[in-house]
N, C-alpha and C positions, 0 to 999 in steps of 0.2 A: 561561395556557392550560389548565392542569390542571383548573381549576374547571369547564371546559366538559365534562369527562368524568366528573363526579361521579356522574351517573346512567347511565353507559355500561352497556350490556348485558354481563354477566359472561361471559368466555370461560373454558372449563375450564382449571384450573391447569396440568395437564401440557402442554397446547398452548402456553400462554403461556411456560412455562419452557423448552420445547424451542425455541420461536421466539427467545427472548432469548439462549439459548446460541449458536444458529446465527448470529444477527445480530451478537452481540458478538464472536465469533470472526472474522467477516468484517471487522468494523471494525478490529480489532487488526491483521489481515493487510493492511489497506489503509493502515495508518500513523496511524490516529486516536489522539490522546492519551487516556489512560485516563479522565480526568475527563469528556471528551465522550462516551466510550463509556458510562460509567455513567449520565450524564444521559439519553442516548438510550434505554437499556434501561429506565430507570425511567419515561420517557414512554410507552414501548410498554406497560408493565404497567398504567399508569393508563388509557390509551386502551382497554385490554382489560378494564377493570373490576376490576383486581387491584392497587389502590394499596398493599397491604401486602407485595407481593413486593419483595424487596431484592436488590441486585446488588453483588457485590464484584469489582472488576476489577483485575487485575495485567497487566503487559506480556506475561506468558507463560501466564496462566490466567484463567478466569472462573468465578465461583461465583454462582449465582442460587438463591434459596430462597423458598418460600412457607409462611407459618405461619398463614394466614387460614382454615384448615380443620381438621377434627379430626385429621388426620395431616399432619405437616410433610413437604414435598416439596422436594428439592434436585437441582440439576444442576451438575456440575463438569466443565469441559472445558479442555483445553490450547489455547493460542493462540500465534500468532507463529511457527509452524513453516514457514509459506510466505508469499509476498507476491503481491499482485495488480499487474497492469499498469494503466496509467492508464485505459484504457477500461473495465476491470473496476471500478476504484475509482469511476469516474463512475457506473456502474450501482448499486454499493453505496450511494453517496451519495443517489441518487434513491429507492432502496428505503427507506433510513433516514428520508428526509423524509416518505414516506407513513406509515411505521410510527409516527412521532411525532404524527401529526395525524389519522389515520383510525381510527375506532372499529372493533373486531373485525377488525383486519387481521393478527392474529398468524399465522394459518395461511397466508395469502397471502404474508406476509413470509418465512416459512420456506421455502416452495416457490420463491420467486423467488431468495432467497439461495443455495439449493442449486444453482440453474442458472447462477450467475455464472461458475463455473470452466469451464463448457462453452461459454461465449460464443465465437463465431468472432472471430478477430483481424481488425481493420478494415484492416490493412496487410500486405503480403507481407514476407517476410524481406529481399529486396533493398531495398525501400522503407525498412524500419526501419534497416538498416545505413547507407543513404544519409543518413537523418535524423540519425544519430549524427555523421556527418562534417560535415554542415552546421551542426549545433549546436556542435560543437567549434570549427570555424573562426570562427563568429560570436562565441563567447565569447572567443577569442583576440584578436579585434579590440577588444572591450571592455576587455581586459586590457592593450592597448597593444603587441601583438606586431608585429614587422616583417612585410614582405611574405612573406619566407621563413617566418616564424613562423606566419602564417596558413595557408600551404600545408602545413607540417609538422603543424599542429594538425588540419587537415582529414583528412590521411592517417592520422594516429594515431587520430582519432575513428572512421574507418572500420574500422581494425584492432581497436580496443577494442569497437566495436559487434559486429563479427563474432565475436569471442571470447565476448562475453556471450551472444549468441544461441545459439552452439554449445554453451555450458555451462549454459544456463538450466534444464535438467532435472536437473542434478546435485543430490545431497542438500545441505542447508544446511551440513553439516559440511565439505563440499568447496568451498563458495562462497568462504569466507575465503581459501583458498589461491589460488583463481583471481584474486581482487581484488588480493592481495599481488603475485602474479606479474605481472599486468598493470601495476600501479603501478611496480614495479621496471623492467620493460621500457620503459615510456614514459619514465621518468626517465633511463635510460641512453641511449636514442636521442637525447633532447633535449640532454642534456649533451654528448654527443659532437659533435652538429651545432653547438652553441653554441661549443664549443672549437675546432672545425676551420673553421667557416664564418662564423657570424653570431651574436653574443651576443644579438641581438634576438629570437631564437627562444625564449628562456627562458620567456616567458608561455605558450608552447605546451605546457609541461609540465603546467600546471594545467588547461587547458581540457579535454583528453580525460578527466582524472580526475574532473572535476566530474560527469560522467555516472554515476560509481559511487555518488554520494551519493543517499540516499533523497529522495523528492520534498519532504518537509517541510523537510529541511535545505537542499535546493537553493533 
């Protein structure tokens, strides 16, 4: 596909570098592997008529550099400090698809990526909490939980969902403490119920915690 852009109209290097830095950061925050991020950034550069622009991508930073002019230009940005929700990841994926195939889309890509964080949520908080409960209950069925286990998993899913939504704006340094606390709380509740009532609820320990995994791992 890159051969199709050999005669693409050249976009100014600063515009391309800024667009690559913004798009690469959004892709890292969306959970893309670094190899795919690098390929997408290079495709954007080629589509913009800048095949000599290079990208170096790490899980926590991105470096893009252009040496095809009299003065070398570089952009270095940090990444991975935040994460997008699924509806935002979907929008990022659509924008990346355009960036890799449409000539001179660099400036458009930069504007659209910057607007992803401000997208309105498609669901209300009660709907999102309810979805956590349904997902947790469904996963417990797949894991072979008893009837009590499915009920416990659903209730714990609601509790985990509520905690995650209430703490979603905390800094990343505090998120780890939230996840550990939720995990310990779920484990203690399930183990107490399994010991006192029904050992068949043990799979309910796993179902609510699967919610805590990033989408790629899930």
